[in-house]
Structure formats: structure tokens, C-alpha cells
N, C-alpha and C positions, 0 to 999 in steps of 0.2 A: 362521709354520709352515704348510706346504702343506696344503690340504684333502685329507682321505682320500677316495680314489676310491670311488664307489659301485659295488658288485658288480653285474655285468650280470644282468638278470632271466633266469630259466630259461625254457625252452620245453618245455611239457608236451604230449606227444602222447597223445591219449585213445583207448583201445581201446573198441570198441562196448559191451562189457559194463559199462563204467563208466557210460555214459549210460543204459543199460537199468536199471542198479541205482539211479542217482540222477540224474534229468534236470537238477537244479540244480547238478551238479558243474561245469558250465561256469563258474559264478560263484564257485567255491570256492578259487581259486588266488591270491588276493590281488593282488600287483603283478606276478605272473608271467604270461606269455603262454600261450595254449592253441592247439594245432594239431589240426585235425580231418582225418584222411585221407579220401580219396574212398571207400575201402573201408568205412569206418565209416558214411558216409552211405548206401551201398548196403545194408549190413546193417540199418541202422535202417529203411529202406524195406521190407525183407523181414519185419521184426517188427511192423510197425504195424497189421496186420489182426487183429481179434479183440477179446475182452473181458477177456483176461488182464491181470495186473499188468504184465507185460513189454510188451504191446501199448500199454497206456496210457502207460507211461513212454517208449516209442519215439515216440509221437505228441507227448508234451509236450516232449521234447528237440528234435524237429523244429520245433515252434512257437517255442521260444526262439530257435533259429538263424534262423528265418524273420523274426522280429521284429528281429533284429540286422542282417540283410543286405538287408531289403526295399527300403530307400531308398539303398543304397550303389552306387556305380559300380564297374566292374571294377578301376580303379586303386586305389580306396579298399579294396576287398576284398584286393587284393594287398599293400597297405601295412599292413593290420591294422585290424580294426574294434574300437572301444572296447567293453568288455564291460559295457554298461549297457543295460537294456531298461526299458520302462514299468512292468513288473511286478517287476523286480529292480534295486535299487540295488546294483551289484556292485563287484567289485574294480577296480583301476586298470590291469589288464593289457589285452591285446588278443587278439582271436580271429583266427586264420589258417585259411583253408580251402585245401585242396590244389587248385590251379588248373592244374597242369601235371604231366606225367609226371615222376616223381622216384623213382629207385630205385637202390640200390647192388647190387653183385654179392654173392649169398649162396652158401654151400657147395651142392654138387649135391644133398645130402641134404635141402635145404629148398626144394622146388619153389615157384615163384611163383604156381602155380595156387591155392594156399590163401590165404584172406584174412589169416590170422595172419602168414604169411610175407611177404606184400606189405606189411603194416604194419611188420614188422621191417626190410625192405629200405628203406622210406621213412625210418625213424628213423636207420638207418645213413647214408643219403645226407644227411639234415639235419645230422647230427653232422660229417660230412666237409666239408660246405659252410660251416659256421660253427663253426670250431674254438675260438673264444674264448668261445662260449656253451655252457652245459650243456643238452643235450637229454635229456629223461627220458620214458621210456615209462610210462604209468600204466595198469595192467590188473588186473582182479580174477582173471584166469586165472593160476594159479601156474605152470603149464607154460610159458605165454607169457613170464613173467618169467624163468624158468630159461633158456629159449632166448636171450632178450635178453642176459642176463649172460654166457652162453657165447660170445656174439659180441662181448663187450666193451662192451655198451651199459648205460647206467644205466636201471634199471627199479624201479618202486615199486608197492605195493598202494595202493588208494584208501582213505585213512584218515580223511577228513573226516566220514564218517558214524559214526565210533566215538564211543560215549557214554563209554566208559572204556578206557584203554589196558591195564589189567590187571583181569580179572574178580574177582581177590581183593579189590579195592577196592570191590566192589559192596556197597551197603547191605544188611545182614542183617536189619534190623528188631529186633534184640536187642542188649543191652549188659550186660556183666557189671560189677557195681559192687563195689569193694573194701571191706574192713572199715572203712576210714577215711572212707567216703562220708558217713556221718551226722555225723561230727565236722566235716567241711568245710561241710556244709549244714544243720547243726542249729540255727544261730542263728535265732531267731524261728520255730522249727518249730511248726506248728499242724496238728492232726489232728481229724477228725470222721467220724461215720458217717451214711450216707444210703442208704436202700434196700438195706440189708444189705451195703453196700460201705464200706470205710474209705478215707478220702482224706487225703493229706499235702500240706501246702504247704511247699516247701523253698526255700531261698535259698542261692546260692553261686556260685563261679566256673564250675563244670561245667555249670550249667543252660543256658547259652547254646549248648552243644554238643548238647543233647538235642533230639529231634524229637518232635512230637505223634504219638501212637499207637506210639511205640517202647517195647519191653518191657525192663524192668530186672530183673535177678536177681542174687542173691548166691550164692557158691560152694556153700554148704550148702543152698541153696534155702529158707532160712528166711524169705526175703522175695522175693516176685515182684509186680511192679506194672506198670502201663502209664502212660505220660505222657499225662495227660488234656488238659493245656493248658500253654503256656509263654509267658512274656512277660518279655523282658530276662533278668535274672539270677535269676528266680524261676520255679518250675514247680509244677504240681499233679499228684500221682501218685494213681492209683486201683488198689486191690488187685483181683486177678482172681478169677473164679469157678473153682473147682477141678473141671475136667471129667475128672480122673483117678479121681474117686470114683464108685462105681457109682450113687449116688443122683442124680448129675448127668449120667447117661449120655445120649447123643444118638442116638436111634433104635437103642438097644442098644449103641452104640459109646462107649468111654471112651478118654481120651488115655493113651498109653503112655509118653510122655516129655514133657519140658518144652516143646519146640517145638510138639508137637501140641496141648498145652494152650493155648499162645499162639494157635495157628491157630483153634481152636474159639472162643476169646474174640472173635476178629475176625469169624468167620463168623456168629456168633449175635448180634452187636451191630447193632441196627437203625440206628444212627447212621453205620455204615460202609457206604459205597456201592461202594467199589472195593478189591479185595483181590488181592494177588499172592502165590502160594505157590511157592517154588522148592525143588527137592530131587531127589535121584537116585531111580531106580525103587525102590519098596518103602517109601518114607517115609510113605505114607498120604495123599498130597495128594488123590487122587480120592475115596477112601473117606470122609475127613472132610468134604469139600465136599458130596458127595451126601447124607450123613447129615444135615448141617446144613440142606441145601436141603429134604429131605423133611420134617423137623420144622417148618420155617417155612412150608412150603407146605400140608401135610396137617393138621397139628395147630394151629399158630398162625394159619393163614390169612393170613400176611403177604404172600405172593406167590401169584399165580394158577397159575403152572406153572414147571417147571424146563426151561430150554432148554440143551441141550448141543451144542457144536460143536467141531470140531478141524480142523487143517490136513490136507488130503489131499496128502501129498508125492508128486511135486513140486508146489509151491504153484501153485494156479490150474489144476490138471489138471481137465479136464472129466469129471464123473462120469456123463455121459449114456450111456456104453457099458454101464453096469451096469443090469440089469433092475429094473423096479418103480418105486415112488414115490420122492420125494426121501429119505424116511426109510429105505426099503429099500435105496436106492443107498448111503447112508451106513453101513449096518449092518456091512459088512466092516471099516470103520475103527474101529468102536465095541466091539471085544472087551473093552477095559478097563471099559467101562460095564456090560456084561453080567456080567463077573466080580465087580464090586463090588456089583451088585444081588443076586447070589446070596448074598453075605455079609450084606447088610442085610436080606434077606427071611427074618427069623427070628421069626415070630409066636409067641405063647405056646403052650406044649406042648398045652394042651387044644384048640387050634384045629385040630390035625391037618393033613392034606393039603388039606382044604377051606379052612381058614383061611390056609394058605400060598398057595394059588392065588389066593384073593380079595385077599390083601395084595399079591401080585405084580401082579395086574391093576390094582389101585388105584394102585400106584407107577408102573406103565407109562403109565397114563392121564394122569398129571401130568408125565411127562418127554417132551419133544419133542426129536428129533434134527434138526438143521438143517445145511445145507452152507454153508461160508463164501462159496462162489461167488455166493450169492444174498442176501447181507446188505445190499448197498448200497441205500440209500434206505428201509430199514425203520426202524420205531421200536418199541421194546419197552416196554410199560407194565406195571408191577408183576410183573416177571419175575425169576427167579433164573437169570442167564445164566452158564454155565460155558464157558470157552474152554480146551480141553485142548491140549497140545503147543504152547503159545503161543510157545516159543522159535523156532519156524520162521516166525514172522510178521515182516515188516519194520516199522519204525516207522510208515510210512504206512498199512499194512494195520491195524496196531493202533489207530491213531487212527480209521480208518474204522469199526472195530468198536465201540470204546468210545463213540463219539459216537452210536451207535444207541440208547443207553440213555435211556429216558424217565423220567417221575416214578415213584418207588417201585421202581425196578429196581436190583438189586445185581449187579455184574459181578465174577466171580472168574476170574483167569488162572492156569493151572497150567503148569508146565514145568520142564525141566532144561536149562540152557544148555550143559551138556557134551555134549548129544546133538542138535546142530543138523544137520538133513538138507538144508536149503535151500541151493542153490548161492550162493556169494558172501556168505552171512551168517556172521558170526563171533560169538563170545561178547560182544565189545565193541560190535557193531553190531546185534544182535538187537533186535526190537521189545520183547521181554520185559525185556531190560536197560534199554532206553530208558524204559519206563513205570515201572519200579522206581525209577530215578534221578530222573525228573521228578515223580513223584507223592508221593515221600517228604515227610513233614512236613505234608501237607494234612490238615485236621481230619477228613475223611470217607474217608480212604484208609489202608490198613495193609499191611504186608508182613512175611512170616516166611520165613526159609530153614530148611527142615527138614533136619536133619543125620543123624539115625539111622534106619537101615532097620528095619522091623518086620515083615517078611514071615515069615521063618523063620531058624533057625540055619544051614540049608544056604545060603539066599540071601545071608545076611550074610557067611558065610565065603567063598563064591564071589566076592562083590564085592570082597573084600580080596585074595585070592590069584590070581585068574584075570585 
């Protein structure tokens, strides 16, 4: 029987924005070959200056290519350079650099003066030169891909940075259990009480699918608990504190729904170092987090201060054009903080205006506003760090921020992955999606997706019908 012929490898032509988005994309195409147009090299050179994330990525992409070509002759470069560097054990494909003028004729409406059109002309020429091989343009620019397809060229988005293909598969942090749950796991059931909490040790087939710090609830909410630990086919569940009751209010705030109660149980747990809260506008992410931060900073003295930061879109924009100190420059981006502080600043009635002013000054003295632009190299000790609008961070930026946490620091990331404003980031590739997926199941991390809006009946109705 004759051997089946191996399909020829594809040739992927990279647009500049792919390398600016992920410098390691050079090594992400497995056995297929990568082609870098001369236009891409020119545009990388134009982006390399500065301290922004794009500039850093441009420099890193150039370093990777320099490491690949530094010891190669012209003949070797034309023949293709194996995609292996000292820092990356990469795929088995080869890297090709454009070494000669190569362009096909484009319609008059696509002048070659533009970099995008020069890349399209190159892809068309490569496809005409080698018709037995599939040539694919890879670009994060949706209009570039549309133009390529209009010319009959294969074009793809860069998907290798996607954590999930479908955001509906993202871990929610909660799990509804059915009425038969206790029958399946009741064998050898053991329960005990410790520090006013009830614990259950369960055994059964579903235990292997549970994650530590995942919340379990029944339809009638007669039972709500958190997975305290899990080993093999057994798990220990811990009942929750009910923060919907006024006696357990947090800085005057009570949980208005099940997910808010889950969130407060995480925010006030000293064993949890990293928390992610997802949800649309009005679900209470910022309010709950600030209330928990104020209680633990001003009353329990667990943290020395609250640090709040958020992405100033577009990411990496220099805030230097705004007047004042760093905190004053960030003030225009912090309207949500001011709105929530107004809600939380409710001293007892006998305090009057003086008490209200004193409480506000005390709260403001312990809340610091910082810019993400200046986080690199810092270490935070005993801080309550809030990262707002975290859906606009890349996985690399998210790692840079979270690794700033020193001993005694809690990091809380807030965001809504349906409202990503950063170019080239999607729900699947956002840094917030990345950390939710990578941190789930760790003993000192927790996540909750808040589902119900609690602003007003007007806001809820507008969210549904508009």
C-alpha cells in the first residue's frame, strides 16, 4: 500500500500588529513556515522607541529575529532559517525574510503607498509564485483580513493567544447542585462545627470535578457552601457567612443576591490572596470590593492602605499631559471610585455633617490612586490592591501587575469582558480571562461571576431592552 503523501506546510505571512501583540508569535506556528515582509520590519522599527507595551513588544520581536539571523549567510536566509533560538525551543518550521522586491498588481483603489496594501501585494505575489502551497496572511486588523479575502487570499486572525475559544466556557466560580447530590455523595458523610462554621466531608464521583474555593448552591438556596479542599474523590465543604443579613453588613453594605454574598465571603477571607470578579455594569463589583477593603484596612487593620488603579484606555497612554500629581492625573479616570465612596460615606445620623466630612477624610487618607504606567519594579506590602477595568489588560500586563504583590497583600481584579476597549484584545485573549482560567483551583484564589444588576429598576430595564 503506497504511503500517504504528507500535506505541504503552509506559509504564514505576519502583519506587524501580530508581532506587536505577541512577540513570541514567531514560534507559534508548529511545523509551518513564517514569512516576514520588509514592511513589517520597517513598522517594527517605527514602534520600538518609548516605554509603552507596544514599544517593548517591538524590541522583543526584533531581538528574537536578530538571534535567528545573526550567524546566517545570505544563502541560508534565502533558504529559510530554522525557528529555534537559545531562549525558545520552537516549532520545526522555518523563518523567511523578504530579501527582494516582490509584489503583484493590486486594484487601483489600493495604492501601494500604504503599508497594509504592500503586504497584500506581497501575499498575492507569494501565492502566485507557489500555487501548490497555501499562503495565509495573519493579522489582528479585521479590515486587513476583509481586504485580503476580497482579493481571494487566505487570511486569519492570530488565535494562539486565546485562552478560551468561547467565553461562555469561562469558569464562573459557582456550581448549582441537584437534589440527588447528597445521595451520590452521602456515603461516609461526616460533618462538624468549628469557629461557627459547619464543615461537610463528602465522597463521590463528582468530587473530582470540583475546584477549591468554588461555591456550591441548591436551587432553593437551602444550602450554600464553598469547597474548602479536595483530594481525589473526596472534598470538604465549608458553609458561608450570610452577608445578606444586616447584622453582618460590611461598612453598611449587605449582599443583595447570591453572587454578591459569594463575593463578600472571598473578599473578607484572610486566606484568599487573589480574587477576580466579573460582571456587567451595576452588579456591585467596585462597591463590594471597596466596602471590604475599608473594613479590613480601617477596622481590622489587616492592610495598611487601599491602592486602586485602572487601565487608561488606550493602554499605555501617557497621562503626563494632565495637570497635577500622579493621583490628580488619574482622577478623571476614577469617577467610579468617587461615586462608590459617596455611597459608602454614611456615618451614623448623630455624626451630622462633621462626622460625614471626617469619615470621608479618613477613607480618602487610606485610599491611594496609582497609574498602571508606573507599576513596573514596585513591590506592595500589606496592601489591598484593586485593579479596575482589568479586561483591558493583556496577559503579560496582568502578570506584571500581580507579581508586584508582596507579603500580606490581597489583589482584586474587576472587569467585564464584554466591554474590552483595547485594540486586538478579545474576550478569549484578555488578561482577565487568562488569570481566571489559570488561577482557578488554587487554594488562595477565588472567582465569582456576578450576574444580576443592582443599580435600579431603570438601569436593569435599560440593560435588557436597549
